[in-house]
C-alpha positions, 0 to 999 in steps of 0.5 A: 689504356688501363690505368693500373697498367700505366701505373705499373709501367711508370713504376718500372720506368722510374725504377730503371730511370733513377740511376741516370743521375749517376751520369752527373758525377762519381760522387753520386754513384759512390753515394748511391752504391756505397762504394769507393770508386777506385780510378777513372776507369771505374768512374767511366764504367759506372757513369756509363752504366747510369746512362744505360739505365736512363735509356732503359727507363726512358724507353719504358716511358716512351713505350707508353706513348708507342704501344707497339714498343711495349713488349720490347720495353717490358722485355728489356726492363725485365732482362735488366732487373732479373740480370742484376739479381742473378749477378748479385746472388751469384757474386754474393757479399754485397753491401746494404746499398746494393741490398736496397737496389735489390729490393727496388728491383724486386718491386720493379719485377713485381710491377713488371709481372703485373704489367705483363699480366694486364697487357697479355693475359687479362686484356686478351679481349680488351685494350691495355 
């Protein structure tokens, strides 16, 4: 497997997996997003969101060991990161913490694009 491809996939996996730490407590989420969590309902939703990010990131990592799943992992991660950007810009008025997350997703999307290019275009005759 191409080393650059693996590095790019690891970057995409890390960017998607890191928010899973929010599952541990509302305080972690509040700190990461610089928001006040108003009530248990919001805490449940945000902690569940953190869990879902862990699943996406974990699936990206898993796909490194199961190449048949790489297309699905790349698609899922791409939808997640692009979806966040679409929502962020359509709502507007976000804080500095969400701006940092946006920048991380932009880096993730660039890594994702590189991984897709290696897997599907540059490696047409190779073995990425």
